[in-house]
N, CA, C and O of each residue as an XYZ file, in Angstrom:
644
protein
N      77.284     91.781    115.901
C      76.611     91.961    114.638
C      75.927     93.323    114.594
O      75.972     94.008    113.572
N      75.283     93.726    115.714
C      74.623     95.028    115.742
C      75.635     96.137    115.520
O      75.354     97.106    114.815
N      76.828     95.999    116.125
C      77.862     97.014    115.940
C      78.332     97.056    114.491
O      78.616     98.133    113.967
N      78.419     95.893    113.833
C      78.819     95.855    112.428
C      77.790     96.588    111.574
O      78.152     97.392    110.715
N      76.514     96.312    111.809
C      75.452     96.974    111.046
C      75.498     98.487    111.278
O      75.358     99.265    110.334
N      75.694     98.903    112.536
C      75.808    100.335    112.832
C      77.001    100.929    112.089
O      76.907    102.020    111.525
N      78.113    100.214    112.090
C      79.309    100.693    111.401
C      79.081    100.832    109.908
O      79.486    101.826    109.305
N      78.427     99.834    109.301
C      78.140     99.900    107.870
C      77.179    101.045    107.578
O      77.293    101.695    106.538
N      76.239    101.299    108.476
C      75.317    102.417    108.294
C      76.085    103.732    108.263
O      75.774    104.621    107.470
N      77.083    103.853    109.123
C      77.914    105.059    109.116
C      78.701    105.183    107.823
O      78.827    106.281    107.282
N      79.237    104.066    107.315
C      79.980    104.091    106.057
C      79.084    104.593    104.935
O      79.479    105.458    104.154
N      77.865    104.042    104.858
C      76.927    104.461    103.819
C      76.563    105.930    103.997
O      76.502    106.674    103.019
N      76.323    106.350    105.224
C      75.960    107.743    105.478
C      77.085    108.689    105.065
O      76.830    109.698    104.407
N      78.323    108.376    105.441
C      79.446    109.232    105.073
C      79.677    109.219    103.568
O      80.013    110.252    102.988
N      79.501    108.053    102.923
C      79.650    107.986    101.472
C      78.609    108.859    100.791
O      78.915    109.569     99.833
N      77.375    108.807    101.287
C      76.298    109.618    100.719
C      76.589    111.096    100.914
O      76.392    111.898    100.001
N      77.059    111.457    102.104
C      77.387    112.857    102.374
C      78.489    113.338    101.435
O      78.407    114.448    100.911
N      79.513    112.524    101.217
C      80.605    112.909    100.335
C      80.100    113.097     98.913
O      80.503    114.044     98.237
N      79.219    112.204     98.444
C      78.652    112.309     97.108
C      77.822    113.575     96.987
O      77.936    114.303     96.000
N      76.985    113.844     97.987
C      76.139    115.035     97.953
C      77.002    116.297     97.966
O      76.691    117.265     97.272
N      78.061    116.295     98.734
C      78.943    117.459     98.778
C      79.634    117.678     97.436
O      79.829    118.820     97.021
N      80.000    116.610     96.764
C      80.637    116.740     95.463
C      79.651    117.315     94.439
O      80.057    118.005     93.504
N      78.372    117.033     94.616
C      77.351    117.514     93.694
C      76.966    118.967     93.967
O      76.509    119.660     93.058
N      77.139    119.431     95.172
C      76.722    120.774     95.559
C      77.964    121.629     95.826
O      78.598    121.499     96.873
N      78.306    122.498     94.879
C      79.519    123.297     94.983
C      79.448    124.360     96.075
O      80.470    124.960     96.409
N      78.271    124.606     96.635
C      78.115    125.633     97.652
C      78.441    125.129     99.051
O      78.592    125.933     99.971
N      78.553    123.829     99.230
C      78.856    123.272    100.545
C      80.358    123.076    100.695
O      81.085    122.956     99.709
N      80.802    123.046    101.925
C      82.213    122.827    102.210
C      82.569    121.369    101.983
O      81.728    120.486    102.149
N      83.808    121.118    101.606
C      84.308    119.755    101.412
C      84.605    119.121    102.771
O      85.253    119.733    103.621
N      84.135    117.910    102.965
C      84.390    117.185    104.205
C      85.573    116.255    103.971
O      85.572    115.473    103.021
N      86.565    116.336    104.822
C      87.679    115.402    104.729
C      87.861    114.734    106.082
O      87.665    115.341    107.134
N      88.240    113.477    106.018
C      88.441    112.704    107.232
C      89.926    112.405    107.354
O      90.540    111.869    106.431
N      90.487    112.748    108.479
C      91.911    112.533    108.700
C      92.181    111.051    108.962
O      91.538    110.437    109.814
N      93.127    110.488    108.232
C      93.522    109.100    108.457
C      94.248    109.009    109.792
O      95.137    109.808    110.088
N      93.865    108.045    110.574
C      94.487    107.855    111.877
C      95.539    106.768    111.792
O      95.452    105.864    110.961
N      96.519    106.864    112.646
C      97.533    105.819    112.758
C      97.049    104.807    113.791
O      96.390    105.174    114.764
N      97.372    103.547    113.579
C      96.911    102.513    114.495
C      97.964    101.437    114.669
O      98.845    101.258    113.828
N      97.856    100.739    115.756
C      98.685     99.565    115.984
C      97.792     98.330    116.096
O      98.246     97.264    116.512
N      96.528     98.480    115.723
C      95.559     97.386    115.776
C      95.400     96.774    114.385
O      95.611     97.444    113.373
N      95.024     95.496    114.347
C      94.901     94.785    113.083
C      93.680     93.871    113.090
O      93.181     93.480    114.145
N      93.211     93.540    111.884
C      92.142     92.567    111.675
C      92.799     91.365    110.989
O      93.566     91.551    110.044
N      92.515     90.132    111.444
C      93.097     88.967    110.773
C      92.619     88.885    109.322
O      91.484     89.246    109.009
N      93.495     88.408    108.450
C      93.168     88.323    107.030
C      93.855     87.116    106.398
O      94.885     86.640    106.876
N      93.262     86.639    105.319
C      93.866     85.588    104.497
C      93.801     86.070    103.060
O      92.756     86.514    102.585
N      94.937     85.976    102.373
C      95.004     86.462    100.986
C      95.183     85.293    100.026
O      96.075     84.463    100.202
N      94.328     85.237     99.013
C      94.454     84.288     97.914
C      95.343     84.928     96.853
O      95.089     86.056     96.433
N      96.383     84.217     96.417
C      97.309     84.743     95.415
C      97.670     83.660     94.410
O      97.482     82.469     94.659
N      98.194     84.098     93.267
C      98.713     83.175     92.268
C     100.203     82.987     92.464
O     100.930     83.941     92.740
N     100.654     81.747     92.319
C     102.091     81.456     92.270
C     102.565     81.788     90.849
O     101.738     81.978     89.957
N     103.873     81.859     90.631
C     104.380     82.163     89.280
C     103.858     81.204     88.201
O     103.714     81.598     87.043
N     103.572     79.948     88.573
C     103.069     78.992     87.579
C     101.559     79.112     87.353
O     100.989     78.333     86.589
N     100.903     80.081     88.009
C      99.467     80.302     87.804
C      98.567     79.566     88.776
O      97.358     79.799     88.793
N      99.133     78.676     89.591
C      98.300     77.981     90.571
C      97.940     78.941     91.699
O      98.558     79.993     91.859
N      96.937     78.563     92.471
C      96.444     79.404     93.557
C      96.941     78.887     94.904
O      96.953     77.681     95.152
N      97.346     79.801     95.760
C      97.719     79.466     97.130
C      97.184     80.568     98.045
O      96.545     81.516     97.588
N      97.452     80.427     99.333
C      96.996     81.457    100.262
C      98.069     81.736    101.291
O      98.960     80.923    101.536
N      97.955     82.912    101.886
C      98.838     83.280    102.979
C      98.020     83.945    104.061
O      97.079     84.690    103.786
N      98.397     83.662    105.305
C      97.723     84.261    106.449
C      98.439     85.544    106.837
O      99.647     85.681    106.647
N      97.675     86.476    107.382
C      98.266     87.741    107.789
C      97.260     88.624    108.479
O      96.385     88.155    109.207
N      97.401     89.928    108.234
C      96.539     90.899    108.905
C      96.473     92.175    108.071
O      97.292     92.409    107.182
N      95.474     92.987    108.391
C      95.293     94.286    107.750
C      95.126     95.305    108.870
O      94.341     95.078    109.790
N      95.850     96.427    108.813
C      95.735     97.431    109.882
C      94.348     98.079    109.888
O      93.732     98.276    108.841
N      93.880     98.401    111.079
C      92.602     99.097    111.199
C      92.813    100.588    110.953
O      93.940    101.080    111.006
N      91.753    101.280    110.693
C      91.704    102.735    110.510
C      92.486    103.234    109.295
O      92.731    104.435    109.186
N      92.883    102.352    108.385
C      93.535    102.776    107.146
C      92.454    103.174    106.148
O      91.426    102.504    106.040
N      92.680    104.240    105.435
C      91.757    104.642    104.379
C      92.183    103.915    103.112
O      93.267    104.153    102.581
N      91.323    103.034    102.638
C      91.659    102.185    101.508
C      91.071    102.767    100.233
O      90.005    103.382    100.244
N      91.782    102.563     99.144
C      91.395    103.146     97.870
C      90.318    102.281     97.199
O      90.617    101.419     96.373
N      89.079    102.531     97.571
C      87.933    101.837     97.003
C      86.896    102.887     96.624
O      86.956    104.023     97.095
N      85.951    102.509     95.778
C      84.919    103.478     95.427
C      83.518    102.898     95.395
O      82.560    103.615     95.107
N      83.380    101.616     95.685
C      82.061    100.999     95.691
C      82.105     99.731     96.529
O      83.181     99.227     96.850
N      80.951     99.225     96.876
C      80.845     97.914     97.515
C      79.434     97.404     97.295
O      78.527     98.173     96.976
N      79.253     96.105     97.468
C      77.919     95.517     97.394
C      77.859     94.318     98.312
O      78.885     93.766     98.710
N      76.647     93.925     98.641
C      76.420     92.801     99.543
C      75.767     91.666     98.778
O      75.106     91.883     97.763
N      75.958     90.455     99.275
C      75.310     89.293     98.666
C      75.004     88.255     99.735
O      75.742     88.114    100.710
N      73.926     87.544     99.546
C      73.597     86.398    100.387
C      73.159     85.216     99.524
O      72.673     84.209    100.038
N      73.334     85.346     98.225
C      72.976     84.270     97.294
C      74.239     83.574     96.830
O      75.305     84.180     96.721
N      74.094     82.300     96.562
C      75.209     81.546     96.004
C      74.683     80.689     94.870
O      73.595     80.120     94.953
N      75.464     80.608     93.820
C      75.130     79.749     92.689
C      76.139     78.613     92.663
O      77.265     78.768     93.134
N      75.745     77.486     92.124
C      76.612     76.300     92.138
C      77.961     76.553     91.477
O      78.979     76.050     91.951
N      77.990     77.333     90.379
C      79.267     77.576     89.691
C      80.268     78.262     90.612
O      81.475     78.090     90.447
N      79.786     79.031     91.573
C      80.676     79.743     92.488
C      81.451     78.781     93.394
O      82.541     79.104     93.866
N      80.877     77.600     93.628
C      81.529     76.624     94.493
C      82.604     75.825     93.755
O      83.439     75.176     94.386
N      82.585     75.870     92.429
C      83.610     75.203     91.626
C      84.838     76.105     91.563
O      84.754     77.306     91.820
N      85.980     75.512     91.218
C      87.221     76.287     91.144
C      87.062     77.436     90.153
O      86.595     77.252     89.029
N      87.465     78.632     90.604
C      87.396     79.827     89.749
C      88.364     80.875     90.290
O      88.588     80.944     91.499
N      88.937     81.686     89.412
C      89.787     82.781     89.897
C      88.908     83.939     90.363
O      87.732     84.023     90.006
N      89.482     84.814     91.150
C      88.761     86.019     91.576
C      88.518     86.890     90.340
O      89.396     87.002     89.484
N      87.345     87.504     90.240
C      87.060     88.352     89.080
C      87.788     89.693     89.113
O      87.910     90.365     88.089
N      88.270     90.078     90.293
C      88.961     91.356     90.501
C      89.653     91.283     91.853
O      89.326     90.418     92.665
N      90.598     92.172     92.108
C      91.177     92.278     93.450
C      90.101     92.864     94.347
O      89.539     93.918     94.052
N      89.816     92.172     95.448
C      88.745     92.654     96.314
C      88.861     92.075     97.708
O      89.403     90.991     97.925
N      88.322     92.853     98.654
C      88.128     92.356    100.009
C      86.770     91.681    100.021
O      85.811     92.186     99.438
N      86.690     90.536    100.688
C      85.405     89.863    100.891
C      85.225     89.767    102.399
O      85.983     89.085    103.088
N      84.219     90.455    102.892
C      83.967     90.543    104.323
C      82.774     89.650    104.653
O      81.651     89.935    104.237
N      83.011     88.579    105.393
C      81.943     87.670    105.785
C      81.180     88.254    106.966
O      81.762     88.578    108.001
N      79.883     88.379    106.797
C      78.998     88.872    107.854
C      78.394     87.687    108.605
O      78.262     87.709    109.829
N      78.033     86.651    107.844
C      77.423     85.460    108.438
C      77.834     84.250    107.618
O      77.798     84.283    106.388
N      78.224     83.180    108.302
C      78.574     81.939    107.631
C      79.992     81.494    107.961
O      80.825     82.283    108.406
N      80.240     80.216    107.733
C      81.558     79.602    107.891
C      81.908     78.985    106.544
O      81.217     78.082    106.072
N      82.964     79.465    105.934
C      83.283     79.075    104.569
C      84.659     78.410    104.514
O      85.651     78.965    104.987
N      84.698     77.223    103.935
C      85.949     76.485    103.786
C      86.450     76.680    102.349
O      85.794     76.264    101.394
N      87.610     77.312    102.210
C      88.218     77.554    100.906
C      89.252     76.482    100.614
O      89.907     75.969    101.521
N      89.392     76.148     99.331
C      90.363     75.155     98.890
C      91.155     75.748     97.724
O      90.580     76.330     96.804
N      92.489     75.593     97.773
C      93.354     76.106     96.711
C      93.898     74.952     95.877
O      93.607     73.789     96.155
N      94.687     75.274     94.854
C      95.139     74.318     93.841
C      95.758     73.046     94.398
O      95.456     71.956     93.911
N      96.621     73.156     95.411
C      97.311     71.959     95.931
C      96.459     71.161     96.918
O      96.939     70.187     97.498
N      95.197     71.564     97.117
C      94.307     70.855     98.032
C      94.284     71.411     99.444
O      93.472     70.982    100.264
N      95.163     72.361     99.742
C      95.174     72.988    101.073
C      93.878     73.765    101.288
O      93.293     74.300    100.346
N      93.442     73.815    102.548
C      92.201     74.504    102.869
C      92.395     75.475    104.026
O      93.362     75.378    104.781
N      91.466     76.406    104.152
C      91.403     77.318    105.287
C      89.956     77.736    105.475
O      89.143     77.647    104.555
N      89.647     78.194    106.684
C      88.291     78.629    107.014
C      88.216     80.147    107.101
O      89.125     80.804    107.609
N      87.131     80.679    106.604
C      86.809     82.093    106.781
C      85.514     82.157    107.582
O      84.508     81.545    107.224
N      85.567     82.910    108.668
C      84.406     83.147    109.528
C      84.282     84.659    109.708
O      85.222     85.390    109.397
N      83.160     85.133    110.196
C      83.064     86.564    110.488
C      84.213     86.981    111.399
O      84.526     86.300    112.375
N      84.833     88.102    111.068
C      85.971     88.583    111.847
C      87.298     88.412    111.144
O      88.306     88.963    111.588
N      87.322     87.651    110.046
C      88.530     87.483    109.242
C      88.248     87.992    107.833
O      87.256     87.603    107.217
N      89.110     88.851    107.327
C      88.948     89.410    105.985
C      89.569     88.460    104.969
O      90.683     87.976    105.166
N      88.850     88.193    103.884
C      89.410     87.455    102.758
C      89.834     88.483    101.722
O      89.049     89.349    101.336
N      91.059     88.385    101.281
C      91.569     89.259    100.233
C      91.770     88.398     98.996
O      92.687     87.577     98.956
N      90.928     88.573     97.989
C      90.976     87.757     96.779
C      91.847     88.440     95.732
O      91.485     89.487     95.195
N      92.997     87.837     95.449
C      93.911     88.377     94.446
C      94.425     87.284     93.516
O      95.438     87.480     92.845
N      93.754     86.145     93.461
C      94.128     85.049     92.568
C      93.364     85.228     91.249
O      92.328     84.599     91.033
N      93.876     86.072     90.394
C      93.154     86.505     89.196
C      93.371     85.617     87.973
O      92.750     85.848     86.936
N      94.239     84.605     88.072
C      94.572     83.761     86.927
C      94.416     82.294     87.290
O      94.243     81.944     88.458
N      94.479     81.452     86.291
C      94.484     80.009     86.512
C      93.148     79.466     86.983
O      92.103     80.091     86.797
N      93.201     78.285     87.599
C      91.980     77.625     88.067
C      91.383     78.302     89.286
O      90.182     78.194     89.532
N      92.209     78.998     90.050
C      91.691     79.728     91.199
C      91.404     78.854     92.397
O      92.122     77.894     92.675
N      90.349     79.200     93.099
C      89.984     78.569     94.366
C      88.545     78.055     94.295
O      87.789     78.402     93.387
N      88.190     77.229     95.262
C      86.804     76.797     95.415
C      86.442     76.958     96.884
O      87.319     77.149     97.726
N      85.164     76.882     97.187
C      84.732     77.036     98.569
C      83.437     76.284     98.791
O      82.726     75.935     97.848
N      83.144     76.040    100.067
C      81.894     75.389    100.452
C      81.514     75.868    101.842
O      82.377     76.171    102.665
N      80.227     75.933    102.092
C      79.751     76.334    103.417
C      79.878     75.160    104.382
O      79.592     74.018    104.023
N      80.306     75.450    105.603
C      80.463     74.437    106.637
C      79.542     74.810    107.798
O      79.670     75.889    108.376
N      78.629     73.926    108.128
C      77.672     74.169    109.213
C      76.939     75.496    109.021
O      76.556     76.147    109.992
N      76.748     75.885    107.776
C      76.052     77.125    107.434
C      75.169     76.861    106.226
O      75.514     76.064    105.355
N      74.042     77.528    106.182
C      73.167     77.428    105.010
C      73.202     78.707    104.191
O      72.766     78.732    103.040
N      73.729     79.777    104.797
C      73.780     81.084    104.140
C      75.158     81.691    104.340
O      75.747     81.591    105.416
N      75.661     82.321    103.287
C      76.892     83.099    103.369
C      76.536     84.544    103.034
O      76.303     84.886    101.875
N      76.497     85.380    104.057
C      76.253     86.803    103.856
C      77.606     87.485    103.813
O      78.431     87.292    104.707
N      77.842     88.287    102.774
C      79.161     88.883    102.592
C      79.074     90.226    101.890
O      78.090     90.571    101.235
N      80.145     90.949    102.064
C      80.295     92.273    101.485
C      81.509     92.219    100.565
O      82.582     91.784    100.983
N      81.352     92.654     99.317
C      82.460     92.705     98.359
C      82.918     94.156     98.232
O      82.110     95.049     97.976
N      84.217     94.383     98.414
C      84.781     95.722     98.301
C      85.963     95.659     97.332
O      87.068     95.291     97.732
N      85.742     96.014     96.062
C      86.841     95.997     95.092
C      87.933     96.997     95.462
O      87.658     98.070     95.998
N      89.166     96.625     95.168
C      90.322     97.486     95.421
C      90.637     98.214     94.114
O      90.693     97.593     93.052
N      90.839     99.511     94.192
C      91.167    100.291     93.002
C      92.433     99.741     92.348
O      93.317     99.214     93.024
N      92.505     99.870     91.035
C      93.641     99.356     90.276
C      94.955     99.937     90.794
O      95.071    101.146     90.996
N      95.930     99.078     91.005
C      97.270     99.439     91.474
C      97.301    100.015     92.892
O      98.336    100.528     93.318
N      96.190     99.940     93.632
C      96.171    100.455     95.006
C      96.766     99.425     95.964
O      96.722     98.223     95.704
N      97.314     99.902     97.059
C      97.859     99.054     98.106
C      96.711     98.294     98.764
O      95.662     98.877     99.036
N      96.899     97.000     99.023
C      95.870     96.229     99.721
C      96.081     96.235    101.236
O      95.224     95.749    101.974
N      97.195     96.770    101.705
C      97.558     96.908    103.112
C      97.728     95.574    103.836
O      97.786     95.552    105.066
N      97.809     94.464    103.106
C      97.977     93.146    103.708
C      99.400     92.997    104.221
O     100.357     93.348    103.531
N      99.536     92.475    105.437
C     100.836     92.180    106.044
C     100.863     90.683    106.335
O     100.131     90.200    107.199
N     101.704     89.957    105.615
C     101.789     88.507    105.785
C     102.423     88.164    107.125
O     103.350     88.834    107.580
N     101.902     87.095    107.754
C     102.531     86.575    108.958
C     103.926     86.095    108.614
O     104.149     85.623    107.499
N     104.856     86.196    109.521
C     106.236     85.783    109.261
C     106.327     84.284    108.969
O     107.171     83.865    108.178
N     105.476     83.475    109.591
C     105.517     82.030    109.366
C     104.691     81.612    108.161
O     104.545     80.416    107.906
N     104.141     82.577    107.404
C     103.302     82.290    106.243
C     104.132     82.164    104.965
O     103.596     81.790    103.922
N     105.431     82.468    105.028
C     106.272     82.469    103.819
C     106.503     81.090    103.291
O     107.188     80.922    102.282
């Protein structure tokens, strides 16, 4: 957890530096070279089937990829309506910092999200998904919207088809 907080602090610091550099034309532009990797973070993606119902697929997202995002926010509050079936409001990564969350899709299938697994919410239509906390009283999470038409970098497991 301490390493995650340190990492997020670096993200905020670099984002601030980039913003400040864009505002000050006298400073040099900072660019970060994208690295190639063979490492991955486990992920689960919520998607719509052609009939509009919601399902999920297991997979992974490569590390060190520069993703096309421009903002993020954190939350630790939950409202009751959020636990009822709903579609994702936008394509976004949901990064769980604390909590164990059980998601349920249209056909009744479920999966767990814990810290260390990325949730990719792309079920933008229909009834969507629902969730509930399991052995947790708080769900701390980070929402990172994906830019329109940008690659989500999700790689489905071969047995997830």
